[in-house]
N, C-alpha and C positions, 0 to 999 in steps of 0.2 A: 504494500500500500504506500502511496505517497505520503510525505510528511503532513501532519494534520493542518498546518498553517496554509497549505495550498488550497484548502477549501475556499479561502478568500480569493485566491487567484482565479479559480473556476468561476466564481460569481462575477468578478469583474470582466472576465472574458465573455461570459454570456451577456453582460451588460452592453458590450460593443455591438450586439445584435438586438438591442432593446428588449432583452429578456431579463425580467426581474425575478427574484426568488419568490417561490410560492408561499413561504413562511418567513416571517420577520426574523432578523438576527438579534433583535433587542430582547434580552432575557426578561426584562421587566414587563414585557407585553405578552409573554407566553401565557401567563395565568389568565389575563382578561380575554385573550383570544380563545383559550380553552373554554372559558365560561360560556361563550356564545354557542359552543357546540354541545354542551352537556345539560342534562336535566338538573333541576335544583337539588335533587337527592345526590346525584353523582358529584356535582361540583362541590357541594357542601362537605361531602365525605372526604375528598382529597384536600380541599383548602382548609377545612375546619381544624381547630386545635382545641386543647383543653381550656376550660374556663374562659378567662378574659383574653386569651392569646398572649399572656405576659411572657411565658417561656418562649414561644415562637418569636415574639418581638425581640427578646434578649438574644436569641440565636443570631438574628440579623444584625442587631446593634453591635454584637461582639466583633463581627468582621470589620465594621467601620472604625473600630478603635485601633486597628493595626494598619499601618501604611507600608507599602513596599518601597525600599530605598535602592535605587538602581546603582550599579557600578558602571563606570564609563571606560572607553578604550579597551574593551575586551573583544579582540578579533577572533571570535569563535564562530563555528557553524551553528545552524539551528540545533538546539539541544534535543537529544533523544529523550523521549518520555518513558522509555522502558524501565521497568522496575522489577525487582525480585521479591516475592512474598512466599513464605513457607517452602522455599527452595525451588519455586517455579517462576519463570519469567513471564511478565505480562507486558502488553504493548504500551500501556499507559497506567498512571496511578489513579484511574477513575474506574469505579465499579457501579453496577446497577444495585441500588438499595432494594431490599425486599418490600414490595407493596402488594397487598392482596387485591382480590375482587376486580381484576383489571378489565374484565369484559363489560363492566359498567361504564368504562371510558371509551371503549371501542370494541366492536364485535370480535376482532381477532385477539384482543387482550394480551395475555401472557405470550402467546405464540408470536405476535408481531414484535414485542419487545425482545424476546429471545433471539429472533432472526436478526434484528438490527444489531444487537449486541455482538452476536457471533461474527457478523460481517466486519466489525471494527476491532475484533479481538478484545472486547470489553467483557469482563466476567459478569454473568447474569446470576442474581440471587433470587431463587424462587421462594415465595412465601408459602407457609403452610396454609394460609388463607387464600390459596389460589382458586381461580374459577376454572382451571384447566388441570388435567391430571399431571402428576409428576412425570410420567412417561411421555405424554404428548408434548410437554414443554421441552423435554430432552430431545425429542425428535425434531422439533422446530429449531432448537439450538445447534443441532448437527454434530457430526462426529468430531469436528475440530473445535466446537464451542467450549468455552471455559465456564463451568456452572457450579454454583454453590447452593446449598439447601438451608433455608432458614426454618428453625423449629419453634413453633408454639408448643410448649412442652406439656403434654397431658400429665395429670396427677399420677402418683405412684400406683394407684389401684388399676391404672390402665397402662402399665409398663409394656404389655404385649402390643398395644397400639403404637407406642413410641418405637419399639423395636421394628415393627412392620414398616413404619414410615422410613426409618433409617436404612433398612435393608433395601427398600424400593429405591430410595435416593441413590444409594451406593451402586446398585445394579444398573441404574440409568445414567451413571457417569458423573454424578455430582461429587466433587472432591473435597469440599470444605463444608463443615457444619457450623452454621451461625445460629446460636441459641439466644433468642430474645428474652431478656430477664424482666422487662418492665411492663409486660402486657399479659399478666395472669388474669387480669380482668380489664375490660375496656374502660378508658378514662372518662371523665365527665366532659362530654362534648356537646355543648349547647346547640351547635348548628345542626347536628344529626337529630338531637332530641326535638328541636323545633319542627323538623320534618317528620318526626316519628319514624325515622329510617335507620334500621339496623340490617345491613345486607345479609348478615349471617343467619337470620331467622326466617327467611322467606322460603317458600316451597319451590326452590330451584337449585341449581348447582353452584351459584355464585358464592364464592368464599368457602365452600364446603366440599368441593370436588375431590380434594385429597382424601377426605374421609369416604365419600360415596364410592370412590374407586378402590378403596382399601379392603382387601379380603378379610382381614381380621375384624375391622369395624363392621363390615356387612354381616359377618357371621354373628357377632355380638348383638347387632340390632335385630336380626331375625330371631335369635334365641330369646331376647328379652321383650319382644313385641309380637308374640304369638305366631311366629313364622313369617310375618310380613317382610317384604323386601323394601329397600329404601325407596325404590321407584313407586311403590304403592302408597307410601305415606311420607312424601318428601318434607312436608312441614315439620312433622315430628322428628324425622331423621336429622334435619338441619339443626333443630334445637338440641338434640342429643350430641351431635358432633361439636357444636359450638360450646356446649358445657364441658366437653372434654379438653378442647384446646385453650379455653379460657376458664380454668377451673375455679377461679376466685381466690385461690391461695397459692402463695409462692412456694417453690421448691427451696431446699436448703443447700448450702455449699457441699455438704457431704453427698448429695444426690448426683453430683457431677461424676462420681465414680461409676455410676450405672451407664452414663453416656460413653465414658471412656472404654467401657467393656464392649460396647456395641457399635462403636464407630471407629473405623480404621482411617485415620487422616486427621488433619488439623481441626481443632475445636475452637471456635471464636465466641466470646461472650459479648453480646450486644446490649448496651444500656448502662455501661460503666460511667459514673459521674464523680467518683471520688478516688483519692489516692488509696484510702483504706481498701476499697473494693478491688482496685487494680492490684494491690499487693496480695490480696486473697486469691485473685485469679492466678497469679504466679504460683502461690503456695499450693493451689489445688491442681496445678500442672496442665493448664490449657495453653494453647499455642498463640492465641491472639485475643484482643479485646477491641470493641468498637466504642469509642467515646461518643455517646449518643444520648439524647433525651427524646428519641422517637419524633424528632421534628416538632417538639412542643405539643404533641397530640395526646400525651398521657397524663402528665403532671403539670398543673398550672402553678405559677409562682416559683418555678425552678430556675436553675442557673443556666446561662448560655453554654452550650457544649464547647465552643471555642475558648471560652473563659477558663475552663478547667483543663483544657488539653495540655498546655505547657507543663503544669505541675505533675500531671499524670505521666507524661513522657519522661520528665526528669526522674521520677520515682522508679519506673519499671521499663523504660524504653530499651534498656540493654538486655532485658530478660524475656520479653514477650513482644510480638508484633502489635503495634498500635495503629488501628484504623480509626476513621472519623466519619461521622455524618451529623446532620441537623443544621439547617439554615443555608446550605450551599445553593447559590442561584447562578453563579457565573464562573468563568475561568479564573479570575483574580481571587475569588473565594477559595478555589482549589489550591492555588499557589500559596495562599496564606496558611491554610491548614497544613500543607506539606512542610512549609518553612517552620512551623511550630512543632513539627515532629511526627505528624501522621505519615504512615507508609503508603496508605491507600485511602482514597476519599470516596465514600458512597454517595451517590446522587439519587434523590427521590422525586420530589414534586416536579422538577423541570421535565424529566422524561415522561412523566404521566401527562403533563400538559401537552407535550409533543404527541403522545399517543392519541389524546383527544382531538388534537388539531388535524393530524394527518396519518394516523395509524403507524405502520412500520416506517414509512418515509418520514413522518413527523418525529419519531424517536431517533431515527438516524440523523436527522437534521440537528436536533438538540445535542446529541452526543458529539457529532463532528464539530459543532460550534464550540462546545466546551473544550474539546481537545485542541482545536485550533487556537482558541484564545489562550489556553494554558501555555502552549508552545511559544506563541508570539509574545506573551507577557514575560516569560522567562528570557527570551532572546533580547527583548528591549530592556530588561533589567540587568543584562550582563551575567546571567546565571547559566552556567554551561550544561547542567544536567539536573535531574531531580534527586541525585545522590546527596546524602546529608553533608558531604564535604563541600558541596556547592550551594545547596539550598537549605538554609538553616535560619535560626533565630537572628543571626546577624544581618539577614536580608530585610528585616522588618524593623519598624520603630513604633512604640506605643504612642499613639497620637490621638488623644481624646478629642472628639469633635465638639 
């Protein structure tokens, strides 16, 4: 593939023939454009956050408090974006964050995102709350796609369900397990409640297909509901599956041992917001953490993820891979998170907006835009690579607006 920044050159070349891009390059407009394509339920679901949106606003404000300080007279080529994570090389330090129920944004949903990610070498993270089966998403992602599986962790009484999900994911070529810690119950989300909309409780496959296609869950459902199959009573089945993956009570640190027994490969804990928890993650032997507050969707009044990233990196960055998400909207945001110590940056809402605007092509546009801006930002800042020897805290300045 050509360097990401050449996306700009393609656009200008088309402009010579009076051909303008179908989708804007202004990231601040993707959300509003997506809103025109979506129902009130769908838009509120992706845009909405917990409570008053305070945590979401803090995520965004945290990026504005850091400024990039360029270095001059650095005669280098365009920097490579390739990075190594868990011993594997990736084309760029950008990954697809897990987002569920993607068919409410576009009929092709997870398949469209998985195809776009594969074409650009971007790792795709499949949510347990998928509207498409684990296997079908893997098929769309292709033999060469890099894919991770995000687990909403059933309670211990349903360990057999957890094992089944992990086995299916491993068999379908998912290589990294991302365990979300902050969503054992859905947060207080006023926008969804205003619409009376919980996509997981409806009599369809949206958000529950991982369960509906799971042989262990299907057997359990038939056994506990008089022999009925999920297709015969989808509303009841959806409620049962939702209660399994959002059980209302958190696991404990000691339960990580069970996952380690049943997953061969890196385990990443998503939702770390404190040095204490980061150190416990190291103590319990996982390979990675995601400094994340779920994009402000779970806990209102929380701290911005970028605010705590530097102290977490300082505490455990030499012992575990540190990834980041929450609040990322543009390429400069990605650069700042990398400079503050993240090894990989997960992008969520922007690609969902791209999906809503233009399906697979919309996702591809958003990802190419982000990657191109990251590369050009680094080049203009005189940063030779995303390696920590070149891109680090010294490239930034705390600059309160």
